[in-house]
C-alpha positions, 0 to 999 in steps of 0.5 A: 603217010597217006596209006597210014592215014587211010588205015587209021580211025577218024576222031571228029571234034567240034566245040558245039558246047560253045553254041546255044542249045537252040543253035545245035542240030538234033543230030549233034545233040544226040551225038555228044553227051556232056559232063561238066567239072568245075574246079576251084579257079575262076569260072569262064563267063560262058559257064551257064552255057556249058551247064545247059549242055551237061547232063552231069554237073560235078564240082571239085571241092572248092569249085562249089564255092565258085558256083555259089559266089561267081555264078550270080555275078554273071546275072547282075540283073537277077536275084543272087539267091534265085541263081544259086537255087537254079545252078545246083551241082549233082555232085561235090567231090574231092578231099574237102579241104576247100569247100566252105561249110555253109556252101556244102550245107546249102547244096546238100539241102538242095540235093547235091551228093557230097562225096568226101575222098580225103583219105586219097591224097595221091590223086588230084580233085580233077582225077577223082571227078573224072574217075567218078564220071567213068564209074557212073557210065554203065559202058564205055561211051565214045560220045561222052565228053567231059568239059572242065572249067577252072583248069587253066590259070592260077598256080602252074603246078595245078595247070600241069596236073590238069594237063597230065589228066588228059594223058592219064585218061587218054581214052576219054574226050576231055576239054579244058576251058578258060575264057581265053582258050580250050585245050584237048588231047589228040591221041596218036592212034587216030586221024583227027578232024577238028570242025571249027566253030568260027563264030566262037573260036579261032583263029589262033591255035597251036599243037604241042607234043608234051608227052614226048617228041613227034617225028612226023606230024601232018596237018591241013586247014592251018595257015602254016601247015605241017608236012611230016614235020618234027616237033619237040620241046627245045626245037620247033613246036606249032604255036601262034598258028591260025586256022584258015579253013572250016575243018582242020586235020591232024595226023601224028606219031605222037599224042598232041595237045590242041589249043585254040583261042576263044572269041569274046563274048560268047553269046549264050542265047536263051538258056533253059534249066 
């Protein structure tokens, strides 16, 4: 296994997008480019923090309703209209079966691009948004990371479709987020280093071989590490594990989903817009 690991490329992960921009080093800011996709589910309380990190903000159809309705609730001491003027998505994209007309008109007048893809019912709104981001990227950017809110919770078929998007776009860094946890795909073609931001995430975590069984998975940095362990649904999976070191490493012969709990509240610091 050690010779196999040494021959693999290393993919590093760090949830610095959960830290205030002032707490992220200049090197880390240059190393990662973020896009934000807001789906039509409850937005996390730290959505303004994600917004401040993202260079491109896309609402998937009814996700615009969530920003319009729920973002002002995160700033109870401020005028709701001022918050709506502050948080304007670059793009609203989807089949437009959920976007309220008055919300679409408000953001359109503020400069948001409305992209109607109602003719394509074979893909989800998240799929459409990720495809759009890929089209907007001049060349493949290995530093691009797509943050997705509203991907967890609600109907399970929607959750399953969002998890499937991680596999459809397995060559892209995509993180699904809720108030409680984050989920990302760890492709089997890499040896993974996960740098834990202990002030905002952990300790509970898990690894799941949803796309197919794993014959051999090895980890370090967990309370219950795996050593050439087999994982499959119907048998053992790594759930309710805990991180116990600043860096977790994962090497597997299968694509795995990594999930880690988020601490509450996540402090947003002083945000600039």
